[in-house]
N, CA, C, O and the ligand as a Tripos MOL2 file, in Angstrom:
@<TRIPOS>MOLECULE
protein
  273   271    69     0     0
PROTEIN
NO_CHARGES

@<TRIPOS>ATOM
      1 N          42.5470   -3.8450  -62.3520 N.3       1 MET1
      2 CA         43.3870   -4.7600  -61.5970 C.3       1 MET1
      3 C          44.6860   -4.9840  -62.3590 C.2       1 MET1
      4 O          44.6840   -5.1170  -63.5830 O.2       1 MET1
      5 N          45.7870   -5.0250  -61.6280 N.am      2 THR2
      6 CA         47.0850   -5.2180  -62.2620 C.3       2 THR2
      7 C          47.7520   -6.4580  -61.7020 C.2       2 THR2
      8 O          47.3230   -7.0230  -60.6960 O.2       2 THR2
      9 N          48.8140   -6.8650  -62.3810 N.am      3 ASP3
     10 CA         49.6090   -7.9930  -61.8930 C.3       3 ASP3
     11 C          50.7080   -7.5350  -60.9440 C.2       3 ASP3
     12 O          51.4780   -8.3420  -60.4230 O.2       3 ASP3
     13 N          50.7640   -6.2290  -60.7310 N.am      4 GLU4
     14 CA         51.8140   -5.6880  -59.8700 C.3       4 GLU4
     15 C          51.6670   -6.2150  -58.4490 C.2       4 GLU4
     16 O          50.5860   -6.1660  -57.8620 O.2       4 GLU4
     17 N          52.7750   -6.7210  -57.9040 N.am      5 GLN5
     18 CA         52.7880   -7.2480  -56.5300 C.3       5 GLN5
     19 C          52.8770   -6.0850  -55.5560 C.2       5 GLN5
     20 O          53.7370   -5.2140  -55.6890 O.2       5 GLN5
     21 N          52.0010   -6.0780  -54.5990 N.am      6 LYS6
     22 CA         52.0280   -5.0410  -53.5740 C.3       6 LYS6
     23 C          52.5320   -5.6390  -52.2720 C.2       6 LYS6
     24 O          52.0460   -6.6800  -51.8310 O.2       6 LYS6
     25 N          53.4930   -4.9910  -51.6680 N.am      7 ASP7
     26 CA         53.9740   -5.4170  -50.3590 C.3       7 ASP7
     27 C          53.1650   -4.7060  -49.2880 C.2       7 ASP7
     28 O          53.0620   -3.4790  -49.2800 O.2       7 ASP7
     29 N          52.5960   -5.4890  -48.3880 N.am      8 VAL8
     30 CA         51.8460   -4.9070  -47.2800 C.3       8 VAL8
     31 C          52.8280   -4.5980  -46.1630 C.2       8 VAL8
     32 O          53.6080   -5.4570  -45.7510 O.2       8 VAL8
     33 N          52.7840   -3.3850  -45.6870 N.am      9 GLU9
     34 CA         53.6620   -2.9950  -44.5850 C.3       9 GLU9
     35 C          52.8330   -2.6900  -43.3590 C.2       9 GLU9
     36 O          51.8050   -2.0170  -43.4340 O.2       9 GLU9
     37 N          53.2900   -3.1900  -42.2390 N.am     10 TRP10
     38 CA         52.6280   -2.9560  -40.9670 C.3      10 TRP10
     39 C          53.4910   -1.9940  -40.1730 C.2      10 TRP10
     40 O          54.6580   -2.2670  -39.8930 O.2      10 TRP10
     41 N          52.9250   -0.9160  -39.8310 N.am     11 GLY11
     42 CA         53.6930   -0.0180  -38.9920 C.3      11 GLY11
     43 C          53.9380    1.3140  -39.6490 C.2      11 GLY11
     44 O          53.2880    1.6480  -40.6390 O.2      11 GLY11
     45 N          54.8460    2.0660  -39.1250 N.am     12 PRO12
     46 CA         55.7940    1.6850  -38.0910 C.3      12 PRO12
     47 C          55.1210    1.5140  -36.7270 C.2      12 PRO12
     48 O          53.9840    1.9360  -36.5160 O.2      12 PRO12
     49 N          55.8460    0.8950  -35.8270 N.am     13 CYS13
     50 CA         55.3730    0.6780  -34.4730 C.3      13 CYS13
     51 C          55.0730    2.0320  -33.8160 C.2      13 CYS13
     52 O          55.8960    2.9460  -33.8750 O.2      13 CYS13
     53 N          53.9110    2.1580  -33.1980 N.am     14 CYS14
     54 CA         53.5070    3.4330  -32.5980 C.3      14 CYS14
     55 C          54.2960    3.7560  -31.3320 C.2      14 CYS14
     56 O          54.1910    4.8690  -30.8170 O.2      14 CYS14
     57 N          55.0750    2.8220  -30.8240 N.am     15 PHE15
     58 CA         55.8650    3.0980  -29.6210 C.3      15 PHE15
     59 C          57.3350    3.3380  -29.9400 C.2      15 PHE15
     60 O          57.9210    4.2920  -29.4290 O.2      15 PHE15
     61 N          57.9460    2.4940  -30.7730 N.am     16 CYS16
     62 CA         59.3840    2.6430  -31.0320 C.3      16 CYS16
     63 C          59.6760    3.2650  -32.3890 C.2      16 CYS16
     64 O          60.7950    3.7190  -32.6300 O.2      16 CYS16
     65 N          58.6920    3.2950  -33.2780 N.am     17 GLY17
     66 CA         58.8810    3.9150  -34.5840 C.3      17 GLY17
     67 C          59.5560    3.0360  -35.6120 C.2      17 GLY17
     68 O          59.7830    3.4750  -36.7400 O.2      17 GLY17
     69 N          59.8870    1.7930  -35.2530 N.am     18 GLU18
     70 CA         60.5660    0.8860  -36.1780 C.3      18 GLU18
     71 C          59.5540    0.0770  -36.9870 C.2      18 GLU18
     72 O          58.3880   -0.0350  -36.6100 O.2      18 GLU18
     73 N          60.0220   -0.4900  -38.1130 N.am     19 ALA19
     74 CA         59.1730   -1.3460  -38.9410 C.3      19 ALA19
     75 C          58.8060   -2.6050  -38.1600 C.2      19 ALA19
     76 O          59.5030   -2.9910  -37.2220 O.2      19 ALA19
     77 N          57.7100   -3.2340  -38.5570 N.am     20 ILE20
     78 CA         57.2220   -4.4290  -37.8710 C.3      20 ILE20
     79 C          57.2130   -5.5940  -38.8480 C.2      20 ILE20
     80 O          56.4600   -5.5850  -39.8210 O.2      20 ILE20
     81 N          58.0420   -6.5910  -38.5930 N.am     21 ALA21
     82 CA         58.0570   -7.7910  -39.4260 C.3      21 ALA21
     83 C          56.8370   -8.6390  -39.0890 C.2      21 ALA21
     84 O          56.5150   -8.8120  -37.9130 O.2      21 ALA21
     85 N          56.1510   -9.1730  -40.1000 N.am     22 PRO22
     86 CA         54.9500   -9.9700  -39.8450 C.3      22 PRO22
     87 C          55.2810  -11.3720  -39.3490 C.2      22 PRO22
     88 O          55.2860  -12.3290  -40.1240 O.2      22 PRO22
     89 N          55.5530  -11.4840  -38.0790 N.am     23 MET23
     90 CA         55.8520  -12.7770  -37.4600 C.3      23 MET23
     91 C          55.1220  -12.8200  -36.1150 C.2      23 MET23
     92 O          55.2950  -11.9320  -35.2800 O.2      23 MET23
     93 N          54.3060  -13.8570  -35.9120 N.am     24 PHE24
     94 CA         53.4690  -13.9300  -34.7260 C.3      24 PHE24
     95 C          54.2300  -13.5700  -33.4590 C.2      24 PHE24
     96 O          55.3540  -14.0390  -33.2790 O.2      24 PHE24
     97 N          53.6660  -12.7620  -32.5790 N.am     25 PRO25
     98 CA         52.3180  -12.1910  -32.6450 C.3      25 PRO25
     99 C          52.2620  -10.8350  -33.3350 C.2      25 PRO25
    100 O          51.2300  -10.1650  -33.3020 O.2      25 PRO25
    101 N          53.3540  -10.4270  -33.9530 N.am     26 ASP26
    102 CA         53.3690   -9.1310  -34.6490 C.3      26 ASP26
    103 C          52.7840   -9.2510  -36.0410 C.2      26 ASP26
    104 O          52.8460  -10.3270  -36.6370 O.2      26 ASP26
    105 N          52.2270   -8.1990  -36.5700 N.am     27 PRO27
    106 CA         52.0030   -6.9300  -35.8840 C.3      27 PRO27
    107 C          50.7820   -7.0050  -34.9810 C.2      27 PRO27
    108 O          49.7810   -7.6400  -35.3100 O.2      27 PRO27
    109 N          50.8860   -6.3570  -33.8640 N.am     28 LEU28
    110 CA         49.7480   -6.2150  -32.9720 C.3      28 LEU28
    111 C          48.9960   -4.9680  -33.4070 C.2      28 LEU28
    112 O          49.6210   -3.9630  -33.7470 O.2      28 LEU28
    113 N          47.6800   -5.0080  -33.4040 N.am     29 SER29
    114 CA         46.9170   -3.7940  -33.6970 C.3      29 SER29
    115 C          46.2480   -3.3260  -32.4170 C.2      29 SER29
    116 O          45.6770   -4.1140  -31.6630 O.2      29 SER29
    117 N          46.3330   -2.0400  -32.1980 N.am     30 LEU30
    118 CA         45.6980   -1.4180  -31.0400 C.3      30 LEU30
    119 C          44.5310   -0.6020  -31.5450 C.2      30 LEU30
    120 O          44.7080    0.2880  -32.3770 O.2      30 LEU30
    121 N          43.3490   -0.8910  -31.0570 N.am     31 THR31
    122 CA         42.1570   -0.1510  -31.4530 C.3      31 THR31
    123 C          41.6410    0.6170  -30.2550 C.2      31 THR31
    124 O          41.4520    0.0490  -29.1790 O.2      31 THR31
    125 N          41.4140    1.8990  -30.4360 N.am     32 VAL32
    126 CA         40.8230    2.7010  -29.3740 C.3      32 VAL32
    127 C          39.5200    3.2850  -29.8910 C.2      32 VAL32
    128 O          39.3840    3.5740  -31.0800 O.2      32 VAL32
    129 N          38.5640    3.4560  -28.9860 N.am     33 ALA33
    130 CA         37.2830    4.0530  -29.3410 C.3      33 ALA33
    131 C          36.9420    5.0960  -28.2910 C.2      33 ALA33
    132 O          37.0720    4.8520  -27.0920 O.2      33 ALA33
    133 N          36.5120    6.2420  -28.7440 N.am     34 THR34
    134 CA         36.1090    7.2930  -27.8190 C.3      34 THR34
    135 C          34.6760    7.0360  -27.3710 C.2      34 THR34
    136 O          33.9720    6.2120  -27.9560 O.2      34 THR34
    137 N          34.2540    7.7360  -26.3450 N.am     35 SER35
    138 CA         32.9020    7.5380  -25.8140 C.3      35 SER35
    139 C          31.8250    7.9180  -26.8210 C.2      35 SER35
    140 O          30.6760    7.5010  -26.6800 O.2      35 SER35
    141 N          32.1820    8.7040  -27.8360 N.am     36 ASP36
    142 CA         31.1850    9.0530  -28.8610 C.3      36 ASP36
    143 C          31.3130    8.1780  -30.1050 C.2      36 ASP36
    144 O          30.7380    8.4930  -31.1470 O.2      36 ASP36
    145 N          32.0680    7.0740  -30.0020 N.am     37 GLY37
    146 CA         32.0840    6.0840  -31.0680 C.3      37 GLY37
    147 C          33.1350    6.2770  -32.1380 C.2      37 GLY37
    148 O          33.1630    5.5170  -33.1060 O.2      37 GLY37
    149 N          34.0060    7.2720  -32.0000 N.am     38 LYS38
    150 CA         35.0810    7.4250  -32.9810 C.3      38 LYS38
    151 C          36.1910    6.4440  -32.6260 C.2      38 LYS38
    152 O          36.4270    6.1710  -31.4490 O.2      38 LYS38
    153 N          36.8740    5.9150  -33.6380 N.am     39 TRP39
    154 CA         37.8920    4.9110  -33.3740 C.3      39 TRP39
    155 C          39.1100    5.1320  -34.2420 C.2      39 TRP39
    156 O          39.0590    5.8340  -35.2520 O.2      39 TRP39
    157 N          40.2150    4.5140  -33.8250 N.am     40 GLN40
    158 CA         41.4750    4.6010  -34.5550 C.3      40 GLN40
    159 C          42.2780    3.3420  -34.2560 C.2      40 GLN40
    160 O          42.1650    2.7600  -33.1770 O.2      40 GLN40
    161 N          43.0820    2.9350  -35.2170 N.am     41 ILE41
    162 CA         43.9230    1.7410  -35.0520 C.3      41 ILE41
    163 C          45.3820    2.1180  -35.2610 C.2      41 ILE41
    164 O          45.7150    2.8670  -36.1790 O.2      41 ILE41
    165 N          46.2540    1.5870  -34.3960 N.am     42 TRP42
    166 CA         47.6980    1.6960  -34.5750 C.3      42 TRP42
    167 C          48.2700    0.2900  -34.6150 C.2      42 TRP42
    168 O          47.6260   -0.6680  -34.1870 O.2      42 TRP42
    169 N          49.5000    0.1740  -35.1390 N.am     43 PHE43
    170 CA         50.2160   -1.0970  -35.1280 C.3      43 PHE43
    171 C          51.4350   -0.9720  -34.2260 C.2      43 PHE43
    172 O          52.0500    0.0900  -34.1260 O.2      43 PHE43
    173 N          51.7670   -2.0680  -33.5780 N.am     44 THR44
    174 CA         52.9000   -2.0720  -32.6500 C.3      44 THR44
    175 C          53.5290   -3.4520  -32.5780 C.2      44 THR44
    176 O          52.9140   -4.4500  -32.9520 O.2      44 THR44
    177 N          54.7590   -3.4970  -32.0930 N.am     45 HIS45
    178 CA         55.3760   -4.7680  -31.7180 C.3      45 HIS45
    179 C          54.6980   -5.2290  -30.4320 C.2      45 HIS45
    180 O          54.3930   -4.4080  -29.5660 O.2      45 HIS45
    181 N          54.4630   -6.5130  -30.3000 N.am     46 ALA46
    182 CA         53.8690   -7.0440  -29.0710 C.3      46 ALA46
    183 C          54.7490   -6.7130  -27.8680 C.2      46 ALA46
    184 O          54.2400   -6.3670  -26.8020 O.2      46 ALA46
    185 N          56.0530   -6.8190  -28.0340 N.am     47 GLN47
    186 CA         56.9540   -6.5520  -26.9140 C.3      47 GLN47
    187 C          56.9340   -5.0810  -26.5120 C.2      47 GLN47
    188 O          57.0460   -4.7740  -25.3250 O.2      47 GLN47
    189 N          56.7960   -4.1680  -27.4650 N.am     48 CYS48
    190 CA         56.7160   -2.7380  -27.1360 C.3      48 CYS48
    191 C          55.4380   -2.4620  -26.3380 C.2      48 CYS48
    192 O          55.4450   -1.6630  -25.4020 O.2      48 CYS48
    193 N          54.3540   -3.1220  -26.7120 N.am     49 PHE49
    194 CA         53.0980   -2.9480  -25.9890 C.3      49 PHE49
    195 C          53.1990   -3.5220  -24.5820 C.2      49 PHE49
    196 O          52.8440   -2.8610  -23.6060 O.2      49 PHE49
    197 N          53.6860   -4.7580  -24.4860 N.am     50 LYS50
    198 CA         53.7820   -5.4090  -23.1700 C.3      50 LYS50
    199 C          54.6930   -4.6390  -22.2190 C.2      50 LYS50
    200 O          54.4330   -4.5770  -21.0170 O.2      50 LYS50
    201 N          55.7530   -4.0580  -22.7530 N.am     51 ALA51
    202 CA         56.7070   -3.3310  -21.9150 C.3      51 ALA51
    203 C          56.0650   -2.1080  -21.2670 C.2      51 ALA51
    204 O          56.5630   -1.6120  -20.2570 O.2      51 ALA51
    205 N          54.9670   -1.6190  -21.8360 N.am     52 ARG52
    206 CA         54.3180   -0.4220  -21.3040 C.3      52 ARG52
    207 C          53.1220   -0.7180  -20.4030 C.2      52 ARG52
    208 O          52.5140    0.1970  -19.8480 O.2      52 ARG52
    209 N          52.7930   -1.9860  -20.2600 N.am     53 LEU53
    210 CA         51.6920   -2.3400  -19.3680 C.3      53 LEU53
    211 C          52.1700   -2.3210  -17.9270 C.2      53 LEU53
    212 O          53.2480   -2.8320  -17.6230 O.2      53 LEU53
    213 N          51.3890   -1.7460  -17.0520 N.am     54 VAL54
    214 CA         51.7260   -1.7070  -15.6430 C.3      54 VAL54
    215 C          51.3460   -3.0410  -15.0030 C.2      54 VAL54
    216 O          50.4000   -3.7050  -15.4290 O.2      54 VAL54
    217 N          52.0930   -3.4140  -13.9830 N.am     55 ASP55
    218 CA         51.7550   -4.6100  -13.2100 C.3      55 ASP55
    219 C          51.4030   -4.1210  -11.8070 C.2      55 ASP55
    220 O          52.2850   -4.0090  -10.9560 O.2      55 ASP55
    221 N          50.1320   -3.8290  -11.5580 N.am     56 PRO56
    222 CA         49.7380   -3.1870  -10.3010 C.3      56 PRO56
    223 C          50.1420   -4.0160   -9.0830 C.2      56 PRO56
    224 O          49.9450   -5.2310   -9.0660 O.2      56 PRO56
    225 N          50.7080   -3.3600   -8.0600 N.am     57 PRO57
    226 CA         51.1400   -4.0930   -6.8650 C.3      57 PRO57
    227 C          50.0000   -4.8420   -6.1830 C.2      57 PRO57
    228 O          50.2290   -5.8800   -5.5630 O.2      57 PRO57
    229 N          48.8090   -4.3430   -6.2860 N.am     58 ASP58
    230 CA         47.6600   -4.9920   -5.6330 C.3      58 ASP58
    231 C          46.9580   -6.0070   -6.5330 C.2      58 ASP58
    232 O          46.0310   -6.6910   -6.0980 O.2      58 ASP58
    233 N          47.4050   -6.1030   -7.8000 N.am     59 ALA59
    234 CA         46.7520   -7.0270   -8.7290 C.3      59 ALA59
    235 C          47.7610   -7.4740   -9.7820 C.2      59 ALA59
    236 O          47.6150   -7.1700  -10.9660 O.2      59 ALA59
    237 N          48.7890   -8.2010   -9.3350 N.am     60 PHE60
    238 CA         49.8060   -8.6850  -10.2770 C.3      60 PHE60
    239 C          49.1550   -9.4620  -11.4130 C.2      60 PHE60
    240 O          48.2900  -10.3100  -11.1910 O.2      60 PHE60
    241 N          49.5880   -9.1590  -12.6320 N.am     61 GLY61
    242 CA         49.1050   -9.8850  -13.7920 C.3      61 GLY61
    243 C          47.7550   -9.4470  -14.3110 C.2      61 GLY61
    244 O          47.2290  -10.0480  -15.2470 O.2      61 GLY61
    245 N          47.1780   -8.4020  -13.7160 N.am     62 PHE62
    246 CA         45.8400   -7.9750  -14.1320 C.3      62 PHE62
    247 C          45.7830   -7.6050  -15.6070 C.2      62 PHE62
    248 O          44.7980   -7.8980  -16.2850 O.2      62 PHE62
    249 N          46.8480   -6.9540  -16.1140 N.am     63 PHE63
    250 CA         46.8570   -6.5170  -17.5050 C.3      63 PHE63
    251 C          47.6200   -7.4640  -18.4110 C.2      63 PHE63
    252 O          47.8350   -7.1350  -19.5780 O.2      63 PHE63
    253 N          48.0380   -8.6220  -17.9290 N.am     64 GLU64
    254 CA         48.7990   -9.5660  -18.7290 C.3      64 GLU64
    255 C          47.9780   -9.9740  -19.9650 C.2      64 GLU64
    256 O          46.8530  -10.4540  -19.8250 O.2      64 GLU64
    257 N          48.5380   -9.7860  -21.1850 N.am     65 PRO65
    258 CA         47.7990  -10.2010  -22.3870 C.3      65 PRO65
    259 C          47.4920  -11.7070  -22.3610 C.2      65 PRO65
    260 O          48.3170  -12.5020  -21.9080 O.2      65 PRO65
    261 N          46.3410  -12.0840  -22.8330 N.am     66 ALA66
    262 CA         45.9010  -13.4720  -22.7670 C.3      66 ALA66
    263 C          46.4480  -14.3230  -23.9140 C.2      66 ALA66
    264 O          46.4880  -15.5470  -23.7950 O.2      66 ALA66
    265 N          46.8690  -13.7070  -25.0220 N.am     67 HIS67
    266 CA         47.1950  -14.4930  -26.2070 C.3      67 HIS67
    267 C          48.6040  -14.3230  -26.7360 C.2      67 HIS67
    268 O          48.9490  -14.9190  -27.7570 O.2      67 HIS67
    269 N          49.4220  -13.5340  -26.0780 N.am     68 PHE68
    270 CA         50.8030  -13.3970  -26.5520 C.3      68 PHE68
    271 C          51.7000  -13.0500  -25.3860 C.2      68 PHE68
    272 O          52.9070  -12.8880  -25.5620 O.2      68 PHE68
    273 ZN         58.0680   -1.2790  -31.3700 Zn       69 ZN69
@<TRIPOS>BOND
     1     1     2 1
     2     2     3 1
     3     3     4 2
     4     3     5 am
     5     5     6 1
     6     6     7 1
     7     7     8 2
     8     7     9 am
     9     9    10 1
    10    10    11 1
    11    11    12 2
    12    11    13 am
    13    13    14 1
    14    14    15 1
    15    15    16 2
    16    15    17 am
    17    17    18 1
    18    18    19 1
    19    19    20 2
    20    19    21 am
    21    21    22 1
    22    22    23 1
    23    23    24 2
    24    23    25 am
    25    25    26 1
    26    26    27 1
    27    27    28 2
    28    27    29 am
    29    29    30 1
    30    30    31 1
    31    31    32 2
    32    31    33 am
    33    33    34 1
    34    34    35 1
    35    35    36 2
    36    35    37 am
    37    37    38 1
    38    38    39 1
    39    39    40 2
    40    39    41 am
    41    41    42 1
    42    42    43 1
    43    43    44 2
    44    43    45 am
    45    45    46 1
    46    46    47 1
    47    47    48 2
    48    47    49 am
    49    49    50 1
    50    50    51 1
    51    51    52 2
    52    51    53 am
    53    53    54 1
    54    54    55 1
    55    55    56 2
    56    55    57 am
    57    57    58 1
    58    58    59 1
    59    59    60 2
    60    59    61 am
    61    61    62 1
    62    62    63 1
    63    63    64 2
    64    63    65 am
    65    65    66 1
    66    66    67 1
    67    67    68 2
    68    67    69 am
    69    69    70 1
    70    70    71 1
    71    71    72 2
    72    71    73 am
    73    73    74 1
    74    74    75 1
    75    75    76 2
    76    75    77 am
    77    77    78 1
    78    78    79 1
    79    79    80 2
    80    79    81 am
    81    81    82 1
    82    82    83 1
    83    83    84 2
    84    83    85 am
    85    85    86 1
    86    86    87 1
    87    87    88 2
    88    87    89 am
    89    89    90 1
    90    90    91 1
    91    91    92 2
    92    91    93 am
    93    93    94 1
    94    94    95 1
    95    95    96 2
    96    95    97 am
    97    97    98 1
    98    98    99 1
    99    99   100 2
   100    99   101 am
   101   101   102 1
   102   102   103 1
   103   103   104 2
   104   103   105 am
   105   105   106 1
   106   106   107 1
   107   107   108 2
   108   107   109 am
   109   109   110 1
   110   110   111 1
   111   111   112 2
   112   111   113 am
   113   113   114 1
   114   114   115 1
   115   115   116 2
   116   115   117 am
   117   117   118 1
   118   118   119 1
   119   119   120 2
   120   119   121 am
   121   121   122 1
   122   122   123 1
   123   123   124 2
   124   123   125 am
   125   125   126 1
   126   126   127 1
   127   127   128 2
   128   127   129 am
   129   129   130 1
   130   130   131 1
   131   131   132 2
   132   131   133 am
   133   133   134 1
   134   134   135 1
   135   135   136 2
   136   135   137 am
   137   137   138 1
   138   138   139 1
   139   139   140 2
   140   139   141 am
   141   141   142 1
   142   142   143 1
   143   143   144 2
   144   143   145 am
   145   145   146 1
   146   146   147 1
   147   147   148 2
   148   147   149 am
   149   149   150 1
   150   150   151 1
   151   151   152 2
   152   151   153 am
   153   153   154 1
   154   154   155 1
   155   155   156 2
   156   155   157 am
   157   157   158 1
   158   158   159 1
   159   159   160 2
   160   159   161 am
   161   161   162 1
   162   162   163 1
   163   163   164 2
   164   163   165 am
   165   165   166 1
   166   166   167 1
   167   167   168 2
   168   167   169 am
   169   169   170 1
   170   170   171 1
   171   171   172 2
   172   171   173 am
   173   173   174 1
   174   174   175 1
   175   175   176 2
   176   175   177 am
   177   177   178 1
   178   178   179 1
   179   179   180 2
   180   179   181 am
   181   181   182 1
   182   182   183 1
   183   183   184 2
   184   183   185 am
   185   185   186 1
   186   186   187 1
   187   187   188 2
   188   187   189 am
   189   189   190 1
   190   190   191 1
   191   191   192 2
   192   191   193 am
   193   193   194 1
   194   194   195 1
   195   195   196 2
   196   195   197 am
   197   197   198 1
   198   198   199 1
   199   199   200 2
   200   199   201 am
   201   201   202 1
   202   202   203 1
   203   203   204 2
   204   203   205 am
   205   205   206 1
   206   206   207 1
   207   207   208 2
   208   207   209 am
   209   209   210 1
   210   210   211 1
   211   211   212 2
   212   211   213 am
   213   213   214 1
   214   214   215 1
   215   215   216 2
   216   215   217 am
   217   217   218 1
   218   218   219 1
   219   219   220 2
   220   219   221 am
   221   221   222 1
   222   222   223 1
   223   223   224 2
   224   223   225 am
   225   225   226 1
   226   226   227 1
   227   227   228 2
   228   227   229 am
   229   229   230 1
   230   230   231 1
   231   231   232 2
   232   231   233 am
   233   233   234 1
   234   234   235 1
   235   235   236 2
   236   235   237 am
   237   237   238 1
   238   238   239 1
   239   239   240 2
   240   239   241 am
   241   241   242 1
   242   242   243 1
   243   243   244 2
   244   243   245 am
   245   245   246 1
   246   246   247 1
   247   247   248 2
   248   247   249 am
   249   249   250 1
   250   250   251 1
   251   251   252 2
   252   251   253 am
   253   253   254 1
   254   254   255 1
   255   255   256 2
   256   255   257 am
   257   257   258 1
   258   258   259 1
   259   259   260 2
   260   259   261 am
   261   261   262 1
   262   262   263 1
   263   263   264 2
   264   263   265 am
   265   265   266 1
   266   266   267 1
   267   267   268 2
   268   267   269 am
   269   269   270 1
   270   270   271 1
   271   271   272 2
@<TRIPOS>SUBSTRUCTURE
     1 MET1         2 RESIDUE 1 A MET
     2 THR2         6 RESIDUE 1 A THR
     3 ASP3        10 RESIDUE 1 A ASP
     4 GLU4        14 RESIDUE 1 A GLU
     5 GLN5        18 RESIDUE 1 A GLN
     6 LYS6        22 RESIDUE 1 A LYS
     7 ASP7        26 RESIDUE 1 A ASP
     8 VAL8        30 RESIDUE 1 A VAL
     9 GLU9        34 RESIDUE 1 A GLU
    10 TRP10       38 RESIDUE 1 A TRP
    11 GLY11       42 RESIDUE 1 A GLY
    12 PRO12       46 RESIDUE 1 A PRO
    13 CYS13       50 RESIDUE 1 A CYS
    14 CYS14       54 RESIDUE 1 A CYS
    15 PHE15       58 RESIDUE 1 A PHE
    16 CYS16       62 RESIDUE 1 A CYS
    17 GLY17       66 RESIDUE 1 A GLY
    18 GLU18       70 RESIDUE 1 A GLU
    19 ALA19       74 RESIDUE 1 A ALA
    20 ILE20       78 RESIDUE 1 A ILE
    21 ALA21       82 RESIDUE 1 A ALA
    22 PRO22       86 RESIDUE 1 A PRO
    23 MET23       90 RESIDUE 1 A MET
    24 PHE24       94 RESIDUE 1 A PHE
    25 PRO25       98 RESIDUE 1 A PRO
    26 ASP26      102 RESIDUE 1 A ASP
    27 PRO27      106 RESIDUE 1 A PRO
    28 LEU28      110 RESIDUE 1 A LEU
    29 SER29      114 RESIDUE 1 A SER
    30 LEU30      118 RESIDUE 1 A LEU
    31 THR31      122 RESIDUE 1 A THR
    32 VAL32      126 RESIDUE 1 A VAL
    33 ALA33      130 RESIDUE 1 A ALA
    34 THR34      134 RESIDUE 1 A THR
    35 SER35      138 RESIDUE 1 A SER
    36 ASP36      142 RESIDUE 1 A ASP
    37 GLY37      146 RESIDUE 1 A GLY
    38 LYS38      150 RESIDUE 1 A LYS
    39 TRP39      154 RESIDUE 1 A TRP
    40 GLN40      158 RESIDUE 1 A GLN
    41 ILE41      162 RESIDUE 1 A ILE
    42 TRP42      166 RESIDUE 1 A TRP
    43 PHE43      170 RESIDUE 1 A PHE
    44 THR44      174 RESIDUE 1 A THR
    45 HIS45      178 RESIDUE 1 A HIS
    46 ALA46      182 RESIDUE 1 A ALA
    47 GLN47      186 RESIDUE 1 A GLN
    48 CYS48      190 RESIDUE 1 A CYS
    49 PHE49      194 RESIDUE 1 A PHE
    50 LYS50      198 RESIDUE 1 A LYS
    51 ALA51      202 RESIDUE 1 A ALA
    52 ARG52      206 RESIDUE 1 A ARG
    53 LEU53      210 RESIDUE 1 A LEU
    54 VAL54      214 RESIDUE 1 A VAL
    55 ASP55      218 RESIDUE 1 A ASP
    56 PRO56      222 RESIDUE 1 A PRO
    57 PRO57      226 RESIDUE 1 A PRO
    58 ASP58      230 RESIDUE 1 A ASP
    59 ALA59      234 RESIDUE 1 A ALA
    60 PHE60      238 RESIDUE 1 A PHE
    61 GLY61      242 RESIDUE 1 A GLY
    62 PHE62      246 RESIDUE 1 A PHE
    63 PHE63      250 RESIDUE 1 A PHE
    64 GLU64      254 RESIDUE 1 A GLU
    65 PRO65      258 RESIDUE 1 A PRO
    66 ALA66      262 RESIDUE 1 A ALA
    67 HIS67      266 RESIDUE 1 A HIS
    68 PHE68      270 RESIDUE 1 A PHE
    69 ZN69       273 GROUP 0 **** ****
């Protein structure tokens, strides 16, 4: 163990490629799992994620995030 300070970096954002400043609700983590149980995590800006969510004409707000 050392006294060296380590800076934790989140990102880059998987959508825009820019760094993510740690300020709520960022960084957002996206976790995907395949049907055979393999998983992977990416980090993104909340706004980059929200901008890519569809708002279905027959179900407005269906994909609206609940916490950000
Ligand atoms: Zn982004």
